[in-house]
Structures are given as structure tokens and as C-alpha cells.
C-alpha positions as CSV (number, residue, x, y, z in Angstrom):
1,X,95.1,134.9,190.1
2,X,91.6,133.3,188.4
3,X,89.6,135.5,190.7
4,X,91.6,138.2,190.4
5,X,91.7,138.3,186.4
6,X,87.8,137.7,186.7
7,X,87.3,140.6,188.8
8,X,89.0,142.9,186.4
9,X,86.0,141.9,183.3
10,X,83.9,142.5,185.6
11,X,84.9,145.4,186.6
12,X,86.3,147.2,184.1
13,X,85.7,145.2,180.9
14,X,82.4,144.9,181.3
15,X,81.3,147.5,183.4
16,X,82.8,149.8,181.0
17,X,80.1,148.8,178.4
18,X,81.9,150.8,175.9
19,X,83.9,148.8,172.2
20,X,87.8,149.4,173.3
21,X,88.8,151.2,169.6
22,X,92.6,150.9,170.8
23,X,95.2,149.3,173.5
24,X,95.7,151.9,174.7
25,X,92.5,152.6,175.9
26,X,92.5,149.2,177.2
27,X,96.1,149.9,179.1
28,X,94.4,153.7,180.3
29,X,91.5,151.6,182.0
30,X,94.0,148.7,183.0
31,X,96.4,151.3,184.8
32,X,93.6,153.2,186.5
33,X,91.9,150.0,187.9
34,X,95.3,148.7,189.6
35,X,96.0,151.9,190.6
36,X,92.9,151.6,193.0
37,X,93.0,148.1,193.4
38,X,96.5,148.4,195.3
39,X,95.8,152.0,197.5
40,X,92.4,152.9,197.5
41,X,90.2,149.9,197.6
42,X,89.5,148.9,201.9
43,X,90.3,145.3,202.1
44,X,87.9,143.7,204.5
45,X,90.4,141.0,205.6
46,X,93.5,142.7,206.3
47,X,91.5,145.7,208.8
48,X,90.2,147.5,206.0
49,X,92.6,149.1,204.7
50,X,94.6,148.9,200.8
51,X,97.7,146.5,200.4
52,X,99.2,148.7,200.2
53,X,99.4,150.8,203.3
54,X,100.0,147.4,205.3
55,X,103.1,146.4,202.8
56,X,104.1,149.4,204.1
57,X,103.6,149.4,207.7
58,X,104.9,145.8,207.6
59,X,108.0,147.1,205.7
60,X,108.1,150.0,208.6
61,X,108.0,147.1,211.4
62,X,110.6,145.2,209.9
63,X,113.4,147.6,209.3
64,X,116.1,146.6,210.5
65,X,115.4,143.7,212.0
66,X,117.5,142.2,208.8
67,X,120.9,144.2,210.0
68,X,123.8,141.9,210.3
69,X,125.2,141.4,213.6
70,X,128.2,142.6,214.8
71,X,131.4,140.1,215.1
């Protein structure tokens, strides 16, 4: 978690190089970064796909396996 926070601070808070004047500016920049991080960023350790795609594929492949067995 600490490395994610550090990445966020480096890429958003520090990189923007602007003075944040309202909490809404920080909130909007944070929401945009989180969306990118989960939906657009290619993650090399999971086959260069965004995390959300891997999660969707996982749930699609396991759907139905938790259904109760008829007695």
C-alpha cells in the first residue's frame, strides 16, 4: 500500500506541479488517477492487461462453480 501511495504522490500530486486550491481539485485528480490505475494501466506481471480486465476474466471463468450441488 505504501508504494501505491508513493506512486500516487509522485504521479499526481508532485507531477502536476500546481498549487491545489480546493479539495475538489485534489478529489477530481485522484478519481482520474484511480480510474487510469485500474482500467487503463497495463500491468506487466499479469500479461500486460489492465487489472479490471483480469478481474473480469477471472469472474467470468469461475461463474457457476459456486452453485450449490443438487441433493
